[in-house]
N, C-alpha and C positions, 0 to 999 in steps of 0.2 A: 513482360514485354520490354523491360529496360526503361520504360517511361514512368517517372514518378507520378503518383496520383494522390491528391488530397482526399483523405477518407474521414476527417473530422471537420467540425464546423466551429472553430474557436470564436469566443466572444471578443470582439475588437477591443484591445487595450486592457483587458482584464488579466492577462498573463498567459493566454493561449491554452493549449492542451499539452499535458505532460505525462511522463511516467508510463508509457504503454507497456503492457505485459500480456503475452499470449497465454490463453487458457491451455494448460498442458493436456486436458482431456478433450478439448475441441479446438484444434489449431486454427479454425476459421473464425474464432472469436478472440477479442482482446478486451482488456479493461484498461482505462486510462483516467487520469485526473483532468477534469474540465473546470477551468476557472471562469467565473462569471460575476457580474455586478448584481448586488441586491438592490431593493427599492431605495435604500438610504445611500446609495453609491459606494458602499463598502464592497470589498472583494471577498467572495466565498469560493469554495470548491466542492465538487461532488465526484463520486466515482461513476463512470458510465461504461456499460458493456456494449461493445460494437460487434455486430455480426458482419464479417467482411464479405460474405456471400450475398447478403440481402441489403446491406447498408443500414439496417435498422439499429438505432442507438437507443438503449434502455438505461435510464438512471437506476443505479442500485443503492445509492445513499441519497439522503434528502438534499434539497436545494439550499438549505440553511446551513450555516457553519462552514467548517473546513474539513473535508474528508479527502485524503490523498495517499499516494505512494502505496498502492495495493501490491501484495505479493501472493502468488498462488502456492499452495502446497503442491508438491510434485504430481500427485494423483488428481489434482483439481477439485478435491473434496472440501477443502477449507481455504479461506482467504484471510490474510492479515492486512491491516491498513491502519493509517493514522487518522485520528480525529483531533483537531487542535483548536485552541483559543489563543488569545494574546499572551497568556501566562503559562500555558502548559500544553503538552501533547500526550494523548493516550494511545497506546498500542492495543488494538483490538484484534480478536480472531473470532471467526464465525464459520459455520458450514455454508457451502455454496453448492446448490443443486438446481437443476431445471432452469438455469439462467437467472437464479435469484439468490441474493445474500440473505441468509436467515438471521436478521438482526436481533430477534427475540432470544436467540440462543447464543448471542455473542458473549465473549468473556474478555475481561481486561487482562492483558498480559503484563503491562507496566505503564507507568506514567512519569512525566517529567518533560524534559526537552529531548524528544526522541526523533530519530530519522532513519530512513532506508532499511526497513525490515526485509529479510530474505530467509526463505526456508532452505535447509540443507537438501542436497540431492536425494537423500534417502528419506526425507520427511520427518526425521527424528529430532531436529533442532530448529529453532528460530533464532536468528542473529540480527542485531540492530545496533545502531549508535545511540548513546545517551550522554547528554552533557553532564559532566561531573566537575564542579569547580569552573575553571575556564577552558576546559578541553573536552572534546567528545571522546568517549571510550567505547570499545566494543563489548556488548553484552550478549549472552546466550541463555535461552531457556530450553530445557529438555521438553520433548513432547511425548505423550503416551496416548496411543489411539487418536493422534491428531491434535490433542489438547495439551495445554501447558501442564507440566508435572513438576512441582517444586518451584522454588524461587529463582528469578534470573540471577545469573552469575556474571560478574565482571571478568572479562578475558584478558585485559591488559590495562596497564597504568602507564600512560605515556603523554607527554605534552605535545602540543602542536598538531593533534589529529583533527582533520576537518571531516565533515559529514556531508559533503556535497555530491558524492557519487555512491551508487549502491555497492554493497559488499558482494564479492563473488566467491563462491565455493570452488575449490580445486580438488579434484579427486586424487 
């Protein structure tokens, strides 16, 4: 209609809602990071699935901790996301089906200070930033049948790289 419409309900002062990503298998759904306050007034985040047709919001990670920056595998069968604490970030991957993230089947891809995971358009690679020394570097992990295969590989060694925006694949 050309008229913007608010589709999320951010928690006032907690940091808002961020990182929206459309489900490639169901374009009427998206996942986003929802920041909120815990009982002790600290800020946490969780991943929420939003059905744009119905307006129904379904949490797909717990209300405790910090879960953020979800990325869909191109066929929508897997999701990668970050789970973090004050000291470290873990990059996870798990199957996603029937509107649910299957956390019991999740696998750790890498840990450290990680940011902005993104699948390649063909679904054969997962790329992300990782802090090495004083600078972020790009890392890649090969995927086989949607799962990490082998160790992550550092793609570049460069100073001054920031990790504040997602990586974009170009064909």
